[in-house]
C-alpha positions in Angstrom: 159.1 68.9 70.4 157.4 67.6 73.2 154.2 65.8 73.5 152.3 68.3 75.0 153.3 71.0 72.6 151.9 68.8 69.6 148.8 68.4 71.2 148.1 72.1 71.8 149.1 72.9 68.2 146.1 70.3 67.3 143.4 71.1 69.8 142.8 74.8 70.6 142.5 76.1 73.9 138.8 75.9 75.3 137.7 79.0 77.5 135.4 78.8 80.3 132.7 80.3 78.2 132.2 76.9 76.0 132.4 75.3 79.1 129.3 77.3 80.5 127.4 77.0 77.1 127.8 73.1 77.3 126.6 73.1 81.0 123.7 75.2 80.1 123.0 72.4 77.2 123.0 69.9 79.5 120.8 71.7 82.1 118.2 72.3 79.4 118.4 68.8 78.4 117.5 67.5 81.8 115.0 70.5 82.3 113.1 69.3 79.2 113.3 65.9 80.0 111.6 66.5 83.6 109.1 68.6 81.7 108.1 65.8 79.2 108.0 63.1 82.3 105.3 65.1 84.1 103.3 65.8 81.7 103.1 62.2 81.0 103.3 60.7 84.5 100.8 63.2 86.0 97.8 62.3 84.1 98.5 58.3 84.3 99.0 58.8 88.2 96.0 60.9 88.3 93.5 58.1 86.7 95.0 55.6 88.8 94.0 57.4 91.7 91.0 57.9 90.8 90.1 54.4 89.8 91.4 53.0 93.1 89.1 55.4 94.8 86.3 54.4 93.1 86.9 50.7 93.9 87.3 51.4 97.6 83.5 52.6 97.5 81.2 49.5 97.8 79.0 49.2 94.7 80.1 52.8 93.7 77.9 54.8 96.4 79.2 57.3 98.3 79.3 56.6 101.9 79.0 60.3 103.0 75.8 60.6 105.3 73.8 64.0 105.4 71.8 65.4 108.5 68.8 66.2 106.2 65.3 64.2 107.0 62.8 64.1 104.2 59.1 65.3 104.9 55.9 64.5 103.4 54.3 67.3 104.9 53.7 70.6 102.9 52.7 74.2 104.4 52.5 77.9 103.4 53.9 80.7 105.5 52.0 83.8 105.1 53.4 87.3 106.6 51.1 90.3 106.1 51.0 94.2 106.9 47.8 93.6 108.7 49.2 90.9 111.2 49.6 93.4 114.7 53.5 92.4 114.5 55.9 92.3 111.7 57.4 89.4 113.0 54.1 87.5 113.0 53.7 84.1 110.9 50.7 82.3 109.9 51.7 78.7 108.9 48.8 76.9 107.1 49.2 73.2 106.5 48.2 71.1 103.5 44.8 70.0 105.5 44.0 73.9 105.9 45.0 73.5 109.7 46.1 76.9 110.7 49.0 78.1 113.2 50.7 80.8 114.4 49.5 84.5 114.3 46.6 84.2 111.9 
């Protein structure tokens, strides 16, 4: 007997189906490892990004500026059906001064 035939008697022939199952197992192994790494790495990297962006702000203040200007004056706008025009507006200031169509 030759050595090739002796080996064939010990080891059965492998089919392509068995190789496909092995490839599927390897794919699932690496896929689950990638998902586990993503579940661990994303929160850690997110925390590092937020802390570094917080450190970049001076004293924890946001440098964003708004265009609003505070006003201490209070007034009342009145519209009445008794005014000559439906678009007429009466402005009454806190000191009682009236302007507009009063």
